[in-house]
C-alpha positions in Angstrom: -80.7 -252.9 -115.7 -82.9 -251.5 -113.0 -83.3 -254.7 -111.3 -79.5 -255.2 -111.4 -78.9 -251.7 -110.0 -81.5 -252.1 -107.5 -79.8 -255.5 -106.4 -76.6 -253.7 -106.1 -78.1 -250.9 -104.1 -79.7 -253.4 -101.6 -76.4 -255.1 -101.1 -74.5 -251.9 -100.5 -77.2 -250.8 -98.1 -76.7 -254.2 -96.1 -72.9 -253.7 -96.2 -73.3 -250.3 -94.8 -75.4 -251.4 -91.9 -72.9 -253.9 -91.1 -69.9 -251.4 -91.2 -68.9 -249.4 -88.2 -66.7 -246.3 -87.3 -65.8 -243.3 -89.4 -65.1 -245.2 -92.5 -69.0 -245.8 -93.1 -69.2 -242.3 -94.8 -66.3 -243.0 -97.0 -67.4 -246.6 -97.8 -70.9 -245.1 -98.8 -69.6 -242.5 -101.0 -67.4 -245.0 -102.9 -70.5 -247.3 -103.2 -72.7 -244.6 -104.6 -70.0 -243.7 -107.2 -69.7 -247.3 -108.1 -73.3 -247.8 -108.3 -73.4 -244.7 -110.7 -70.6 -246.1 -112.9 -72.2 -249.6 -113.0 -75.6 -248.2 -113.9 -74.0 -246.1 -116.8 -72.1 -249.1 -117.9 -75.0 -251.4 -118.1 -77.1 -248.9 -120.0 -74.3 -248.4 -122.5 -74.0 -252.1 -123.0 -77.7 -252.7 -123.4 -77.7 -250.0 -126.2 -74.7 -251.6 -127.8 -76.5 -254.9 -127.7 -79.7 -253.4 -129.3 -77.9 -251.8 -131.9 -75.9 -254.8 -132.8 -79.0 -256.9 -132.9 -80.9 -254.5 -135.1 -78.0 -254.6 -137.6 -78.1 -258.4 -138.1 
């Protein structure tokens, strides 16, 4: 999970470096929110996979 989130953070950082103008702040905020949502979703999926694996 952490590797996936780190990869997304690196990609978002590269995108922000390439972006120009006043939209950079808005894009950065949206990316941070998306990264948090993705990290939360990945954690939930991993917990569900672990739970389903222990039931089998």
